[in-house]
Structures are given as structure tokens and as C-alpha cells.
C-alpha positions, 0 to 999 in steps of 0.5 A, spaced: 428 435 524 429 441 520 426 441 513 432 441 508 430 443 501 437 442 497 442 437 497 448 442 497 445 445 504 443 438 507 451 436 506 453 443 509 449 440 515 452 434 515 459 437 516 457 438 523 459 431 525 464 429 519 466 434 514 469 430 508 467 429 501 460 426 500 457 422 495 449 421 493 447 414 492 439 411 491 436 411 498 434 403 499 430 404 505 423 402 504 419 407 508 423 413 505 421 416 498 427 420 497 431 419 491 438 420 494 441 419 501 448 420 503 452 414 501 459 415 504 457 418 510 459 414 516 455 415 523 459 415 529 457 410 534 451 411 538 448 416 533 441 414 530 439 415 523 432 418 522 429 416 515 427 422 511 421 423 508 419 425 501 425 430 498 429 430 504 436 427 505 437 421 509 442 424 514 442 424 522 437 428 526 439 435 527 439 434 535 443 428 535 448 432 530 448 438 535 450 434 541 455 431 537 458 437 535 458 440 543 461 434 545 467 435 540 468 442 542 474 441 546 479 447 547 486 445 546 491 450 546 499 451 546 503 457 549 509 460 547 514 465 549 517 470 544 521 476 546 518 475 553 511 475 551 506 470 551 502 467 545 497 462 546 494 458 540 487 455 541 483 451 537 476 447 538 472 452 541 470 457 536 469 457 528 468 449 528 465 449 521 471 452 518 476 447 515 481 450 520 480 455 525 485 458 531 484 464 536 491 467 538 491 471 544 497 476 546 496 480 552 489 484 551 490 482 543 485 476 541 485 474 533 481 469 530 483 466 524 480 461 519 482 457 513 477 454 508 478 450 502 474 449 496 473 442 492 473 445 485 479 446 481 480 453 478 482 453 471 486 458 468 493 460 466 495 463 473 489 462 477 489 466 484 487 461 489 489 464 495 484 469 498 486 473 504 482 478 508 484 481 514 479 485 518 480 490 524 473 492 527 472 498 532 469 494 537 476 491 539 478 497 542 471 499 544 470 504 539 464 506 534 466 508 527 465 515 525 461 513 519 454 515 519 451 508 519 456 506 524 459 500 520 466 498 518 467 498 510 465 492 507 471 492 502 476 494 508 480 500 509 487 501 506 491 498 513 486 492 513 488 491 505 496 492 507 496 487 513 492 482 508 497 483 503 503 481 508 499 475 510 498 473 503 505 473 502 507 469 508 503 463 506 503 463 498 510 461 497 508 454 501 502 452 497 503 446 493 505 447 486 499 445 482 494 446 488 489 450 484 483 450 489 480 456 492 483 457 499 480 463 503 483 465 509 480 470 514 483 474 520 479 478 525 482 482 530 477 481 536 480 485 541 487 489 542 490 494 546 496 498 546 500 494 551 500 488 547 504 486 540 502 489 534 496 485 531 499 484 524 504 479 527 499 476 531 495 475 525 500 472 521 501 467 526 494 465 527 493 465 519 499 460 519 496 456 525 489 455 522 492 453 515 496 447 519 490 445 523 486 445 516 485 439 511 488 444 506 495 441 503 500 446 505 507 446 507 507 450 513 507 452 518 510 459 518 512 464 524 512 471 524 516 476 529 517 483 529 524 486 532 525 494 533 531 498 534 529 503 540 534 507 544 540 503 541 538 496 543 534 491 539 527 489 542 523 483 540 516 483 540 515 490 542 508 493 544 504 498 540 506 504 545 513 502 545 514 501 537 512 508 536 519 510 539 523 506 534 528 508 529 527 502 525 522 496 526 522 489 521 517 484 520 520 477 518 515 471 517 519 464 515 520 457 517 526 455 521 532 457 517 528 461 512 525 467 510 519 468 506 516 475 507 519 481 510 517 488 511 522 494 514 521 501 516 527 505 518 530 512 519 536 511 515 538 505 518 545 502 516 545 496 512 549 492 518 543 494 523 538 491 519 542 485 517 543 484 525 535 485 526 534 480 521 538 474 524 535 476 531 528 475 528 530 469 524 532 466 531 526 467 534 521 463 529 523 456 532 518 456 538 512 459 534 513 453 529 514 448 534 508 450 538 504 450 531 506 443 530 505 440 536 498 443 536 497 440 529 499 433 531 494 433 537 488 436 533 489 437 526 485 434 520 488 429 515 490 433 509 485 432 503 488 428 497 486 431 491 489 431 484 494 437 482 494 441 476 500 438 473 503 437 466 505 429 465 513 429 465 513 425 459 509 431 455 513 436 459 520 433 456 517 432 449 514 440 449 521 442 452 524 439 446 519 442 441 519 449 445 527 450 446 528 452 438 522 457 439 524 460 445 532 461 445 532 466 439 528 470 443 531 470 450 539 470 447 538 474 441 533 478 443 536 483 448 535 489 444 528 488 444 523 492 448 517 489 452 512 490 447 517 486 441 519 481 446 512 480 448 509 479 441 515 474 439 513 470 445 506 470 444 508 468 437 512 462 439 507 460 444 502 459 438 506 456 434 508 451 439 501 449 441 500 448 433 506 443 433 503 440 439 496 439 437 499 436 430 504 432 433 499 429 438 493 428 433 497 426 426 494 421 422 498 416 418 500 418 411 496 415 405 499 410 400 498 402 401 506 401 400 508 405 406 502 403 410 506 398 414 512 402 415 507 408 418 503 404 422 510 402 426 512 409 426 505 411 429 505 406 434 512 408 437 510 415 437 503 414 440 507 411 446 511 417 447 505 422 445 500 419 449 500 424 454 500 430 449 494 428 446 490 429 453 493 436 454 489 442 455 491 449 453 492 451 460 497 445 461 500 447 455 501 454 458 504 452 464 509 447 460 511 453 456 512 458 462 516 452 465 520 451 459 521 459 458 523 460 466 528 454 465 531 457 459 532 464 462 535 461 468 540 457 464 542 463 460 543 467 467 546 462 471 551 459 466 552 464 461 551 470 465 546 473 459 540 477 462 534 477 457 536 485 455 543 483 455 545 487 462 550 484 467 547 481 473 549 488 477 547 493 472 541 498 472 537 499 466 538 506 463 536 512 467 533 518 465 531 523 471 527 530 468 526 535 474 520 540 473 517 536 467 510 540 469 510 548 469 513 550 475 508 556 476 502 551 475 504 545 480 508 546 486 513 540 484 514 535 479 519 530 476 519 525 470 523 519 472 524 513 467 528 507 468 528 502 462 521 502 459 518 504 466 516 511 467 513 515 473 510 522 473 510 524 480 507 531 482 508 534 489 503 539 492 504 543 499 498 544 503 496 548 509 496 544 515 489 543 516 488 540 509 491 533 512 488 527 511 484 524 517 483 516 517 478 513 522 482 507 526 480 503 532 484 508 536 480 514 533 482 518 528 489 519 525 492 525 522 496 524 516 500 530 514 503 526 508 500 522 503 502 518 497 497 516 492 500 511 487 496 509 480 497 504 475 492 505 469 491 500 464 495 503 458 501 503 462 502 496 460 498 497 453 492 493 456 484 495 455 480 496 461 476 501 465 479 505 471 477 503 477 478 504 485 485 503 487 487 495 487 490 492 493 497 492 489 496 500 488 495 501 495 501 496 497 506 500 492 503 506 494 504 505 502 511 502 500 513 508 497 510 513 502 514 509 508 520 510 504 520 517 503 516 519 510 523 518 514 526 524 510 521 529 511 521 535 515 517 535 522 510 536 518 505 540 522 510 543 527 512 550 528 518 549 523 514 547 517 507 547 519 504 544 512 502 537 509 504 534 503 501 530 497 505 526 492 502 523 486 505 518 482 502 516 475 505 510 472 505 512 465 509 505 463 511 499 466 516 494 465 518 492 472 519 496 479 514 501 478 514 502 486 521 504 486 520 509 480 515 512 485 520 513 490 525 516 486 520 521 482 517 522 489 524 525 491 525 529 486 518 532 486 519 534 493 525 537 492 522 541 486 517 543 491 521 546 496 520 541 501 527 541 505 528 533 505 533 531 510 536 526 505 534 524 498 531 517 497 532 512 491 529 505 491 531 499 487 529 492 486 533 486 487 531 479 483 534 472 484 534 466 479 536 459 482 536 452 480 536 446 484 531 443 490 529 447 496 534 443 501 540 445 496 541 451 500 543 447 506 549 443 503 551 449 498 549 446 492 544 451 490 546 456 484 543 463 484 544 469 481 542 476 484 539 481 479 539 488 480 533 492 477 529 487 475 525 488 469 518 485 468 520 478 465 525 477 470 520 478 476 514 474 473 519 468 471 524 469 477 524 467 484 524 474 488 522 481 488 526 485 494 525 492 494 530 496 497 529 504 498 534 508 502 538 514 502 546 515 502 546 514 510 542 508 510 535 504 509 528 507 510 524 501 507 524 494 504 519 489 502 520 482 500 516 478 495 518 471 495 516 465 490 521 460 493 519 456 500 524 460 504 531 463 503 537 464 508 538 471 511 545 471 508 542 471 501 538 477 503 544 481 506 548 480 500 542 483 496 542 489 500 549 490 499 548 490 492 542 494 492 547 500 495 551 500 490 545 501 485 542 506 490 548 511 490 548 511 483 541 513 482 542 518 487 547 522 484 543 522 477 537 525 481 541 530 485 544 532 478 538 533 475 534 537 480 540 542 481 540 543 474 533 545 473 533 549 480 538 553 477 535 554 470 528 555 473 526 562 475 524 561 482 520 567 482 515 563 478 515 557 483 510 556 488 512 558 495 509 558 503 510 562 508 508 563 515 508 570 519 505 572 526 500 578 527 497 581 533 492 577 536 487 583 536 488 583 528 486 576 527 478 579 527 480 584 522 484 579 518 478 574 518 472 579 518 465 577 518 464 570 517 471 570 513 469 575 508 476 579 510 480 573 509 476 571 502 477 578 499 484 578 501 485 571 497 481 574 491 485 580 491 492 577 492 491 570 489 494 566 495 491 562 500 491 565 507 490 561 513 489 565 520 489 562 526 487 564 533 493 565 536 496 570 531 499 565 526 498 566 519 500 561 513 500 563 506 500 559 500 502 562 494 503 560 486 509 565 485 513 569 489 510 576 486 503 573 489 506 571 496 509 578 496 502 581 495 499 577 500 504 579 505 503 586 504 496 585 505 496 582 511 501 587 514 496 592 511 490 590 515 494 589 521 497 596 520 504 594 521 506 598 515 503 604 517 508 610 520 506 614 525 506 621 523 505 619 516 499 622 512 495 617 508 489 618 503 483 614 504 476 612 502 470 612 506 467 605 506 462 605 511 459 610 516 456 608 523 454 613 529 461 611 533 465 613 527 467 610 520 471 604 516 475 607 511 480 603 506 487 605 505 490 605 498 493 598 500 485 595 501 486 595 508 480 597 512 481 601 519 477 604 524 476 612 524 473 614 531 468 620 531 472 623 536 478 624 530 474 626 525 474 634 526 476 639 532 470 640 534 464 636 537 461 632 531 453 631 532 452 627 526 457 623 522 453 622 516 452 630 515 460 630 515 462 624 511 459 621 505 460 613 503 465 613 497 468 620 499 476 621 499 479 624 505 486 625 508 488 621 515 494 621 519 497 615 523 497 617 530 500 610 532 497 605 536 493 604 542 494 600 549 490 594 545 495 595 539 490 597 534 492 603 529 489 610 531 488 614 525 485 621 525 482 626 520 482 632 524 490 632 525 490 633 517 485 639 518 487 646 520 483 650 525 480 654 520 478 649 515 475 645 521 470 651 523 468 652 516 467 644 515 463 644 521 459 650 519 457 647 513 455 641 516 450 645 521 447 648 515 446 641 512 
């Protein structure tokens, strides 16, 4: 048997045969010198136990364990058809050491998902116990990474992060309340092709199957279905190649009759079409869930029984009576408080409640012999009621505090219609939209958008087409002419922290804002608008819905930059608070309220954050974050209707602010972009040797000039004046502004045996051939002209190649020409 040096490593070997909680006990074997053996390990029949030597655990031999593992590797599978596509769930063949593993195949796409749960409870006020990692290696499509070391990034790409978030939001609502144990879900795409479903949908189903098969307590399974609207018809589970033609696609994850996660992209699609797609996707979740349950019933592991993190009911009841008088004034009477003031008041209430809870649990009898008997009797009664309080940890108290706070907020909203800041349920916070916040002559377009205490500064920059982003993907490099970068610095929430790489949350919010704006952009890199765009959204203050502020501010910044949007886009978040058990949705007894434009407290203490963005014509992007174990589609449809009213109000405010600023601004000082066409023969003149001519033109005009081989010239200038100077310089180099028969002053720049290069007053350089220098024959150019000499030339038009013809001899009379030739011969 292989030598094992540590008990933890040895126990991991035992998991080849049976993975369960193992305990160590003194070894009773006479021949064994070790101190411990595995006490709770039960050997299967026919497997002998090899006694270990000194410092080794008493475990089965490695060869026997390997044989048992091989015999137990029986492949089990279930097949289901969704939207005409066959999905096959498989388990038992690979990744057998994980608590749960699943291979899901759909056509040429193969996804492996594993789930592993930890045994140690994680302490903290709100521990992040679920960790999801999605990876899409290049070998799955037969590609090599373009990176120098030919290896994928360990931290994952932006797309991998976004898919990881989608899987996380699908699984997290079904974790048991109080299950504060680490859970790692890893999903890896082993192969994929364009004729199969998108790997995102397959990954969510595979992750759900891995969790169901594991011994992790989880209230799954969930199913995921994507529905696309293509050529006026709905397509369930579309293939990747077909998905690119869709004017709308929606990914829905949920249980039977309930929605847990939703992501939607659309080209201004009406709410009615989106609602129909949601119902269609929900109707196809049933077969996926049934297949997972059948496979789990046959080969799933028994769920582990572990103590949950909870507050004893008796202690919660007493703490409720203790905390309600402290919290009610803050939530009911503090509607005029800001986020900082309300947060300070809640922290003071939390500290005061903790002190009172400690005093109540640890109170000693008062002194005095006469009152001793009475106080002992009171202490006995109090001890019976507060025996749970005395054992509460601070984290349990914080959990109870948040429970009471959420309960009070829900009661005020549902029963009295009072939100923490005093608004009505369908009322937005005060909106301030300021277009052109930054100097228009410096940046291309900017806007400062504020909604309540949430504030975002958005800046739009227009670049030439060659400056687009290139992202390395499994199907090769992908060009992205539109970029949106969202940042969430620590100061926006008054926190002290270092600036780091964009977090998963920042990437997710930026991707959502990008998906909201992209459908209304012009055809980038096309002939009608051959540019690329970048929008930066700097969150300056955050009290909820900062991603939707990025959408509103980004729209205004793009309009101020002169981008011809199809329609302005605005975004709003719809929240929800409810009470009652989850099954109350079925009998209609569950009370709930939809909240327009949720603030930070309503987001953290509520049940839903439904982000909806779109134009006046329809929706462009949606994203659902859920805390409840599912919600009916009808509630989400009502939320979309409520969001439309707020969205139209926002669009009216934004358009008025942009129109007023555009009228007030001096458009001559704003950035501009233009494209012009020159003769292909003039391209070499515009570029010069190693781009020297183009660089000189840019330096002289202050504009960015991009010259293409087909004669297209793109000019990016910070002002109209510089744009005019750059265009004039380009026309001068090409010679299109020269009039045939007109005489121009020029300066000799260079001399050659075949002629000279002369510079006109507009800094355009042209060729003066030796045959056009004088009436007679010129034997030596250097004897006739000198570098730096001022001469007169006449435009003779263009030659058969389209090049400008200039002549010096046309400006000379024959007498003057003979005199100059004689002086040249004497020299």
C-alpha cells in the first residue's frame, strides 16, 4: 500500500470506497503501532483490511480500494427532448470523487459539472458559501489560445464570469436557509459546436444535476431553457448559428411553475412578445426536472445531516419584542433620512439591542436580603424564557436583527403602504439628468445621471474602426466595436478599500448595461457609420440600481457624442416584498407588493431585483435576481408593465436634458467624425514613407487621420475647426482643391535627378517633373533650383493616373527662360 503521511490525506483516500464523515479512534490491533485508525469506516463484504505500520492509518489496501472504485463506476443516464433537441444526463463514469458529478451532452456539446460541499460551517454575518466557476477551454472547439503561453487565464474571461453568475443565480435561491457550509460548483465545457445549443443553458442544467446527485442539502432541481424569436416565430433551444439571427432571446431557469433566474436580450421587443416567450420557456422546464429527479432517485447520494445556522425560535421571539421599539422609528419616521443617516441609525439600534440582549441574558440578582426570595423567583421565570438568549453568538444576533428589520419593513409596505423613504409603491426617486457635464471640447460626450442618492458619470468616446476590442474566444478572435466599462469604486458607498481589478459584480453590471444599449446603436464598422464606441460608467454614489443608472447616463452620453441612436434607452429596477410560505402562490394567499426603483435597503431586505431596460418601442435587456425559491411568471409580467410607466417618464426627462444642452452648446467646439474618399493613387501620398505624411498631417491639424488602401479616409477631430483643417489638408495632398490654369506659390523641398518635390502654401507636397522646370533642356536640376527656393507653378490638371501636373515653365516667358538657362550653364 502507498505510504500515507497524514490523517487528512489518508481520509481522502478512503473516499474512493465510501465518502462520509470519518472519525479517528485508538487502534486496537496488537500488530499495529499507530495511534489512530478509522473508527466509523465500514468495509464492504469481500474487502480485507490491511493493518498499517507505524504512523499509518488502518485503512483498506490501495489495490482493493481501486478495484472497488472500478466496479462501482456504472454509467447511468437519462435522456430528455426539449424543443426537438435531445439532452442526455450521465453520471457515474467521470469525476467520481466529487460529491456529485454530471456529464450533459447535447449534439456536439459536452459539459461536465461537479458539486463538492465542505464540512466546516462558515461564520460571518452573510457568508458567501456558494462558489460557481464556469470554464470554456479552447480545446473544446479545437482551437489554441492566442496568448503567448498558449494557456487560458486562471481567473477566467469576462464571458466565463457572466455565465458563472447566471448559474449562481439559478442555484442560490434553493439553498437551505442557514446552510452556511461551503459549496463549490465547477462547470467545464469539454466540447461544443455551432450546431448545438448554447453552452450557457446546458451548463445550468448540468450544474443542477450535479447538486441533485450530491449529498449537499439543496431544494432542487432546476431546469433552464432558452427561447428565441426568429423571423416572427418562437424557437425553443435554438442552435448557436441560428441564435445570431434572433431579434430576441430569453434564458429562463426555474422549477415547475416557478421562475428563479431570467436573462433577456432584445431589439426593442414589445412586452407582450417577451411575456409569451417567458410562458413558453416555463412550459418546457418540466421534462428537464423530471429527468433529473429520476436519475437522482436511482443513483443519487443521501443528503448529509448537518446542524444549520439558525436563531432559536424562543430567542427570536424575545429579540423581536426587544428590537421592534428600536427599529420602528427608523423605518416609519425616518423617511426623510438619507442612506448614511439611516445606516447610522440602524447601526446604533443594532448596538443598543445587542447590549440589552446581553444584559437580559446575563442579569444577576439584585442585592438585599429582603428581596432575595422574590428575585430568585423572577430569575427562575426569566431563565426559562431566556435560556436560548444566553447562548446566542453575535452572528446569530445579527441574523435575528436582519430578520426583524425585514419583517418590520415588509409589514409597513404591505399593510400601511409605507416605503422606508416615504414613496408610493410605483413612485421613482427624484431624477436629475445633466447632459454635457464635462467640457465638450475635451471629451466626446458626457452625462451626469442621478436618481435619488445613486449617481453615475457616463462618458462616451468615439474611435476609429481599427481601435475596436478583440476578445479571444473558443471560436477564434471576436471583434467588439462597442465597449461599456462599469466601475464601482469604494467611495461610492463610503467604504475604505483598495482599487482592484473589476469584480464579478462590476463585470455583470457592465454587461447588462451594454446589452441594453447595443440594440439601438448604428451599424458599427459599416459603411454608414464606420466607427467604434466606448462608454465608461463611473458610479459616484450608490444606493441601489447603479446598473440602470449606467444605462440612462450611457444613453445621454452617446447622444451628446453625436452617435445616431435608433431610440434612447432607459432602465429601471423593480423590487418585490412578500410574506407567507412559498406554496402560498398556488392558492393566492401570498401577499406581495411590486416596488418601482428600489433603493439599497429594499434590495438587501426584499425578495427580488428585476432590472428592465428598453426604449419607448420595447425592451432591450432584462435580468432577474431572486431570493425566493421561485416566482410565477404572471408576477414578472406585472413587473414589466409597472416598469414601462417609469421608463417612459425617465425617457422624457433624459431627452429634454439632452435637447436643451445640445441647443446651448457651441457645436463648433464639439468632437466630430467624418469620412471622405480619395483616389487610390493618392493613398501613398497621404501615408508617406512609413506613415510620415499622415503623422505630419495629424500634427498640423490636431485630428486623427486613418487612411485605408481603398481610398477611404476617416478623420476624428476634437472640434469642427480642426476637422475643417484636416479635410482641407487631405484634399490638398490629393490635389482636389487645385484649379487647372491657376498659378500657385511653392517652395522647393527636395531635389532629385528626375525633378523636385515642392510644398504648396497648404503644406501639400507635389511632384515637379524635370520636363516642366524650364522651356529648354535641363541638364542638372541642382544648377537650376535650390532647396528652400520660392517658385511659381501652374496647375495643368491631372495625368491619366489622376496625379496632379504642375509646371514651372508655364509661368516663365521664353526670354526669362533663356536667361535662367544661361545662368545655369555658367554656374
